[in-house]
Structure formats: C-alpha cells, structure tokens
N, C-alpha and C positions, 0 to 999 in steps of 0.2 A: 490460487487467484494475489496470491502476496508474493511482495519480495523474500526469499529465507531467510534464514538466520539465527542468530542470539537475539534480535529483538526485531518485531513484526515491524513491515515496512522498512525498514533498516537494519538491512541482514548482516549476519557476520562476514558475508563474502564480500557485502560492498563495503562494510566497516576496514575491513583489513585493506582492500585494494588502494581505499581512501589514505591509510597511513601510508601504504607505500607510496601512493602517487605524491604524499605530502613528502615523505621522505625523499623521493629523487628531486623536488623540485628546491627542497627546501637548503638551508646552508646552514654554517655552524661557527661560534666561537669557542674558544677553548684559551687556557692559561694559566698562569701560577701568581699566586700573590704572596709576597714575599716585603719583610721589612728592610731598613737600610743597612743591616746587618746580616742580608741575603739569609735569612732565616724563613722557613716558610710560617706562613700567619693563616690559620686553622680559624674556620667558623663567621668568617668574614661574610658579610651580605653582599650579593653582587646582582644590581640589576638593570636589565638591558631595556630601554626604550626606543622603541622604532619612532625616528624623527617625524616621520608625519603623524603621528599618534595613534596609529593603526593597531600597537600591539606592545605590550609589556610582558616581561616573564622577571624571576628573580631564581636566586639558586645561594646555596652556602658551600664554600670552599673548604676541601676534605682538610685532613689531619696535615697531608702534605703541603697544603697552600694551592692546590688544583681545581680548579672550577669550569663550567661546560655548559654552552647551551648548543641544545644538538637538532633544533626544529626550526629556525629562524628562517623567515619568508626572507627572499632575497632585498637589498637593500640598504640604508644608512641607517643605523643604530648608534645610540648614544649608551655609555655604560657608566655607573653611580657605583661606589663601593665604599663601605663602611666595617667598621669593625671596632670592640670595645679597645679603648688606648692608644688608638690611632686616629689621625685626622681624615676626615669623611675626601674622598675622592670622586671629583666628579667630571662632567665634560667630556671624556674620552671618547670621539665618534669612530666609528669602523664603518666599514665596507663591506656586506655580508653578501657572498656571491653563490650562485646557482650549486648546489652538489659539491661548496667549496666546504674547506674550514679555516677559518680566520684565526691566528694565534697572537693574543695579546698578554703578555706578563704586565706586570703591574707592581709595583715597587710604593707602601705605604708610607708615609712619614709619621714620625712618634711611637710612642710604644716603648719597649726595653731599651731598644738600641736608635732612638730616634735620630734623624738626620736632620737638620736644619732645614734643608731645603727639600721642595719636592721632586721625586723623583722622574716625574710623568710632565713633561711641557702641557700636556693637554689640561692639566688642573690648573690652570689660569682661565682657563674659559668659563664663562659664567655656569653657576650650577644648576640644573633646574631640579623642580622640587622634585622630593623622594616619592615615588610610588609604589606601593604594595598590594598586592591583592591576593585572597585566598587559594590556597593550590587547586581547592576545588574548580575555580574560575579559568585555570591557566588551560593550555592547547594542552591534549593527550600526548604522551610520550609517541615521538615518532620511530618505528622499528627501521632497523638497516634488514637487507636483502628481503628473499621471499620468506614469508609469514608461513612455515609449514605447523603449526601450533592450532592457531586459530581455526575452529570449521570453517571451509570454502572460502581461506586469505591466501591459497595459496595462486589462485588465478584472475582474471577479470572475467567477471558474469554479467555485466550490464547490457550485453545483448540479449538477455533470456525475455522472451514474452511473459510479463507478468511480474517483472521487476524493473526497479527504477533505473536510469541510465547513469545520473549522477556519478562520480570518481570519487568525490570528495563534498562534503556540506563547506558551503560559504563561510559558516561560523561553528565551530564546536570549544569543546569546554570537556574536562573531565567527568564533571556532572550533569551536563543537559545538551542535548544535541537535539536543534530543531528541527522542524516539519512543517513546513507550509505550504499551503495547495489552492490554484484556482484554475477554475474549468467553466469556459465561457463558449458555447457552441449558438450555429445557427444551422437547423435542420429543416429541411422539406419535405413533408413527403406527397408525391406527384399529384396523391390523389384530391390534396387541399380539402382535407376535412374543416367544415366551416367550424367548430370549436374548436379547432386546431390540437386536438388529442391523437395521440400516438400510443397505438394499442402493440401490448405484447414485447415491451424493453425494459430493462433496468438499467439503461444509459438515456435513453431518448424519450420525451415525453411529453414535448410541444412544437406543435409543426407551424412552420413559415415566422417565427418568433428567434430572438436574441435572449437568451434565457443562461442565470448561472445554474450549472449543472451542482455545483461543489465551491464551497470556500471553508477551508478548514485551517486551522492551526495549534499546535502542539508541539509533541516530540518525545523526545527518550530522556530519562531520567535515570543514572547510572551512578551508585557511590558507594563501598565499601560494601559489593555484593548484594546490593538493594535496587531493583530495578522496578521503575514505572514507565508506563505508556500512555498519554492521553493526545486525542487526536478529535478535535471538535466536527459536527457536521451542519454546516450550514448550505444554503442554496435549496435545490428541490431534493436532494438527495434527503433531506430532514423530512420530506413528506413520503417521498417515494417508497423509501426503503420499511420504514415501520408498516407502512400499509400493506404489505407481502407477509406478516407476520402473522398468524391467525391465531398464538398465544395469548394476544392481547384478550383474546374472549374468554379466558380462563379467571375465574375469580375476583375481587374486587382491585383498586386501585388501577389508573391509566399507565400503563407501563410504557406505551406508544408515548406519553407525552414526557413520561419519568427520563426515557432514552433517548429524544428524540435527537437532541443535539451532542449525541456522543455516537463516535464512529469507532472508536476505540478507546476502553479505560481499563487499564489492567495495570498487576503490582506483583512482585513476589522476589524470589531469592536465587541467586547466581552459586550454585556448590560447585568447586573446585574437584570434579570426579570426572574422570576420564579427560576427554577434551573441554567439557564443561555440561553441567547439569541446571536447567532452568524449571522452577516452580512458579507458575501465574496464575493469578483468578482473576475474572474481570469478563469483560467484551475484548475479543479478538476478532482479527478479520480471519476467514473461511480460506484454505487454498482450493478448495474441490472445486472445478471448472478451469484450472491454468490461468484463466484471466484474472489481473489484480481488480479488486473493487475502484480501483483509483485509475483512471483512463490515463492516467500520464506514463503509467509503468508498462502501459499495452502496445501491440501494433497495431491495432484497429481501435477505432472507438466504439463500434458496436460487433460484439463478438457472439458469433453463435450458440446454439440454443443450450446448448450443454453446460456453457458459461453461465446465460444468463436465467437459465430455469434452477439453479444450484444455490446452494447459501453463499451469502456474503459475508456474514457474522455468525460466530457461536457465541455464548453465553456460560461460563462455566470455569473449570479447572484447564490447563492444558501444560504438559509435563514435556520438556526437550533435552532427551541425553543425545549426546554426540560423542558414540565409543571411538570414532576417528575423527579426522580434520576431513573426510571424504562422507559420511557418513550420520545423517540424524533420524531418531526413532523417536517420535511426538504423539503420544498416550493424549486422548480429549475425555473428559468426563463433563458433559453438557448438558444443558435444561431440554435440548432437542434441534430438531433442523432447522436453522434461523429461528431460533424461539427465544424470545424474553423471559418467558416463562417456561412451566414443564405442564404438558398436557395430563397425562393420565400416568398410570401405574410405574412407567419405568422413567428413568433418566435417560439419554443417548451416551453410547461410547462410540469412541471412532479413536482415529488415528492417521498419521503419515509416517512413511519410510520414504527418506530421500536419498540417491546416492548421485553425487556428481562426482565422479574419478578425476577428469580431469576439465580445463575450462572449455570445451570444446560439448561437453556431452549433460544433459541433464534426466535424470529418470527420476518419478516421483509416483508413489501407488499411495492413495486416499482410501480410506473404508469407513464405514458407519454402519450401527444396527443398534438392536435391541430397542432402542426408543420408542413410544407408543404416542406418534406426533400427529395422529388427526383429531382437529374438535368434532366430539361428537360421536366419536369411534374409539371408545376407550379399550378396545380388545384388537385392535390393529399395530401391527410391528413395520418397521421399514428397516429394509436393508440397500446396501447402494457401496458401490466399487466406482473410483473413479481415477484413472492412470494415465498418465502421459509419459512423452519422451519432446526433448528440446535437443536438437542438433545442430551446431556450428561446421558445415562442410565446406566453408571456405572462407579463408580469413587472409587478406592483403598485406603481411607485417608493417612494409611499407605506407599503407593507405594513403595510395596515389588519390588521384582525381577520379579515377574509374571506379569500378566496383570495389568496395572495400571488405565487405563482408556478406556471406549468402547462410541464412539456417533457416531448419522449419520447425515447426511443434506439429505434435498429434496426440489427440487424447480420446479416450475410448471410456464411455460411463455405460454402466448396467444398474440397475436396481428396480427393486419391486415392492409393495405392500403385503401382507398377508394376514389372516388372522380377522375373526371379526364377521365373517362373511367375506372376505377378501382372499384373493389367490396370486400366485406370481407366473402361471404358465397356461394357463388356458380357461376358456369355458365365459359365460356371462357377464362374470367378476372379477376379471384378469384387469389388475392393477400394476402395470409394468410400465419400465422406463428404457428404453436405449438408444444410445446416441453416439455422434463422432464430429469430429471436428480436425481440419487440417487447414495449418497456413503455413506462407514459404514468403520470405524477408529478404529483400534485396537492399544494401547500404552503398551509396555512391559518394564521393566527392569527399574523401575525411569523414565519413560517417554524417554527415550533413544534409544530406536527403536518405530517405529510405522509401521502398515500394513494398506492401505486402497486398498478397491476393490469398484469398482462403473462404473457408465456409465450412457448414456441416450441416447434420439433418440430426433430427430424432422421432423416434416410432413411441409413443406416449397412450397404448389402451388405458382407459381411467382416466386419464386428464392430470392426475395426482399432482404433476409436475409442470404441468403447463399455467404460464402468467395468466390469471384470471384479467381479464380488459374490464376497464372501468366504468363501465357501462352505468349511467345515472347513480356513479359514485362509490359503485361494488370494490369491497376490499377480501382480503383472506377468511376475516369473521363473517362479512353479512353474505357470500356469495350471491349469485346473480340466476333469478331465471332464465336469463337470454342467453347464458353462457354454462349451461350447465356441467357437472364434474360427476358424472357416475360413474361406476363401475363399467367398462368393457365400452364406453364412447372412446373414440378415436381422436388425437391429436397430433399427424403426420404432417412436420413441416420440414422443411430445408430451406437454406440460403447462400449468397455468396457475397464477398464484399473484398473492395479496390481501395486501399487508403494510400496516399501520399502524404510524408510529412517533411516538412523545411525545418533544421536544430541548429540553428545559428548557435548556439549556446548550449552548454549542459544543463541551464534551468530553465529554458523555454522550449515549445513545439508547437507549431504552424500546423495544420493540418487541414487535408479536403480526403470526402469519401462519398462512393457511390455505392448502393447496395441493394438486394434484390431479394425478397421473402417470398416463399410459397405455402402455402398451408391447403388441406384437403378437404377442410371444412372453412364457413364463413370467420373470420376472426382478425381481419385487420379494419381499421378504419376505413370507410368509403368517404365521398365526400358529406354526406349528409350528417356524419360522426353518432358519435354515440352521448349525445346530451340529449335529454328530453325537452320537447317544449314547455318554456317556461324554466329550464333549468332543472338541479337535482332536486328529486323529491322530499330527499331525506329518509327514504324507503327503500335502497337499495334491493334487499331480497324480493321482493314483489315487482308485478309489472308496474305498466305506467300507462294512463287513458291517452289518446292521440289528441283531447283538449286539455289536455297537462293533470298532473296530479295523480295522486300513488291510485293504482288500481283496487289496493290493502289485501292482495291475495299472490300468491305466487303460482297458482291453478289457472290455467288459461282457461277455461271455460268458465270460471267463477268471475274471471277478470272483463272476459266478454260481457259478460250481464252485467257489472259492476260498471263497466265505461260506455255501457249502451251500445255494446257489437263491436266499438272501435279501440283498438290497443294500439298503443304506438311500439315501435320496431328498432332498434337503431340500426343504424348503415352501416353494415360489415361485409368484407370480402375476400379473398381466398389468397392474394397477390398485393403486396408491397413493395415499391420503388421509390427511395430516398435519394437526394443529395445533401451532402453536410459539411460543414467547414467549421474550424472553432480554435481557442489558444487554450494551450494547458500550461501552467508554470507549476516549479516546484523547488523550493529553496529546502 
C-alpha cells in the first residue's frame, strides 16, 4: 500500500524518474576560466544565480580551468567568478535553454599576468551580491540517459495503483525531499445515518459532511548514506488509525496518544551493497493490500476489504536489499500486525519480494507469520499471505487526447489464526480470512482524466480481520457486545466502486466516486446510526439501556434486567450505497 523504493512514500523508481525527467527538461552552462596570459585558472569559485531569484548553484573550476553546471532550469542566469589574486567578475548574463549546453569562457583580470582591462564586457554591469549555499542544500545531481543502476529507475512507474504520480518534486535538495499532503472530502451514505457515522472503512468516517481526512507534512532526509523519514498525521486519520490497534491495551503508557500524530517516523543507514541495502527502524507504512495508506496515490478513494482490513503501518525494523535494479527483498522484524506494542510472547516476522522487470509489470508478494497478535489470547499466532500483480496493457506513447493508458491490478489474500483453541481449517473455532480484489483503470486526455472500475470480496470466519463498528465508541481494545468477533462467526462481504479523477496538474486530483457494499450480516450504518441515545456512555464493552446509560454488563439477559427490560440496539443494515467527492493534494 505504498510507493515502492529506497525511501517509503517517495520510491526509488519515482526518484530516478524525477532525476531523468529533470535531466530532460534542464539545460547546462559550461566553460573554461583562464587569465590574460591564456593560462587556466583552477579553484575559481563560479556562482550561477537565476535572474528571477528562484535558483542558485555554485561550483569550483578544475585544474584545467573547466567548470560546468549540468542541472539548470531554463531561463536567464547570472554568473559571478572569484579566484585568489584575481579581480572578481560579475554580471555575466546567459540564456539557458532546455536540453542545451550554453558555453561561456571567461578571462579573469589580475593574477600573475594581469591584464589592465577586463576581458569580458559583461564585467561593467553592476555586480549582484555574491551568494553561497551549503552543498547539502543544492539540487541533486542530474543524470543523463537511462539509470540502470538505481532500483526501478529505468522506467516510469507513476501509473501504479498505490504509488504517487508525481514525476519530480516541486522542491528538492541533496539533504531533504519534502512530502506534503492534503485530503478533503464529502461523503454521503444514502442511508443518511442520523449520527453521520460510516462503518467499516479506513478511508471514509463521516457522512453528509465535509471533512479533512489527512493533513500531513514531513519528508525524506538523506545525507552521507544516513536516512530518515518523518510524516505527520493530522485530520481524521489521527483518530481513526490508532483506534484499530488493540496493542495499546497491553501494559502501561498510552501508545495511541504517543504515536497519534505520527504516520511515518523511521531512520537508518544505506549501505553500498549490490544495488543498495537499507536498514531502518521506527514506524513505516505497510505494503499489504496494495493500496497506499495515502489516498492521493490510489486509483479509487474507498478500496475493497482486502486493503481496508489489513495493516496500514508496522512498528519495528525493516531491511531492504536490492540485488538487482528490478528486484527488492525486504524482511520485517516488527512488534505485530498493525501494532504499536508487542502483544504476547512472539514478535512478528514478515517481508516483501517485489519484482518489476519492466515499466509495464509489477509482481509483489507479502508474507507475515509467527506473531502472537491477539489481545487476551496469548497462545494464538497469525499467518498471512498477500500477493498482487499490476499490468499496464496499453500505453499510447503519443499521449493523445483519447485513451492514454490502460492497466489493471489484482490482489489475492489468505490468512488465519491458530493455537489457543483456534484453527485455520474448519470446525466451530475456525478463524480464517480469504479475499480478492480486481481494478481496471483507463486514462484519457494526456493522463488528465482517469476512470476506474473495480471491487472485491472477503470471507472471514471468526471476523478476526473485520473492522469493528464504532458502536458506542467501541474500538479494537474494548470490543462490542453488539458485534462480537468470536471463532466461527462469519463476515462475508463484497463491494464495487466506480471512480472518476480529474488531474490538471501532477500535484492535485479532483475526484468523485460511487460505491456499493454488501454484507451477509447487519454491519453498515442505517438511518438510526450507531450512537446511543444521549451519546456514548464511556463503556463500549457493555450494552446500553434504551433510556440511556450503560447497562453495566456484556451479558444480554443481565442487561435486560438492569435496564428494566429495554436495551438499546444500533441500527445496522446489510448494504451500503454512497456517493463521494473530494480534493487530494501532494507536494
């Protein structure tokens, strides 16, 4: 569910494509610095300043006097030269053209064989103030031709479901690449629940309202092989993501509050082994379920159950090894399945194998096991496999006004829990998950429009991967007597979605979507909603009296007695139809 690559959220394929795109769009300045005796001047500082103030570069001439700038955006640039023993030379203005090299040789006055006059007429112009910047804050070096060393840099993978479609960042330096995201939406569930609460989604939470789903800022730090990534998590994600993690119920300290505003926070080191080896520790985004955690990266806004009901994040250690530029092998040593903390005796182990042999095919295999990930079930372990294929089967290289591209994605998931009285294969204590999802996308009009149709299903005996409805404020720790998740209880669901996106720029997406979801048991919000009369009682693990207030028990006969024979029940139904629209931004 992430962009794949050396840096999570800004993958190696994207980074290399950005560099290649920049190389194609950039120009260059080259030349030789000499003195009046026509001898080369080495160690001369050459500073290039874009006349509109939007860029600055600096370099030093070589022993043969040569200097060059290879990654300049087109436009007017001004050169300033400084060298010990020579008179400063400033005000040389040059036009830089896209994909062209502008040559300008310079003769400095002074030095061992000083000439009395300046050798460049441009020296008479007023000299702008000399500006210098640290090397870390200059733009990354541009590449020429196809990069066949950096993993996944040989092609354009911005078409993938679950990957951002930006070809290059708005701003970048050798030290820091920013990542800024906004996600605002309006979602209308046609049942119009009176408490505006949507059930069973990790993307849609409130009905009939304009809401901020995500406001995040941060980025990737990279210098001298040291790596770090930080992305904040504000908006509704800051509440809805932690509520699905039951590990906060283990031990002291409130991990949900500690990590509530962190979407990603990890750091590590890059080793120059094969095509790269990264070792990072912290919170990183899960790839399981294909769709990205961040809706800007996805073909639809509401993904199917395989994506919604599998982890969005892991907390632990991630190792990324790239034996070739088309293959990644990535082991995980983590606290558990979407777990800030460790539940019981075993940590979780898993990993990913990603193979992208060309820019039209992606094969990814995720597997997880060993972890004892159940609150209150110390001897129950989980295994899970998640496998996807994405194929771009049509690509109009001319990128005309008609169909630009066509692609599909297919994902298969199977997993179960075993031990502690649970089993994977059958009987009353069966606890298993099986699901698939399939999407097809068509791009139009130079990739400015895209239409996606798809959906999927899940079969979940035991309901152990079914999102718990937030009835009376219930979460993964509290559970709910209104929607129990006992072994053998089924949750069989399917859905379909039609999404239209308008993408006038790389940084923004306008979208609208209709969706239908079905369950074999009452699950989605009906008109009456899932909030008790008078509001949540603060005891979501117990029944609620019809008159309001907690019944003080999760046993129904006792609750009926405590409530004078009348217990409140949420309004749940088997279907959900919704229409939604919104704006997504990523810089």
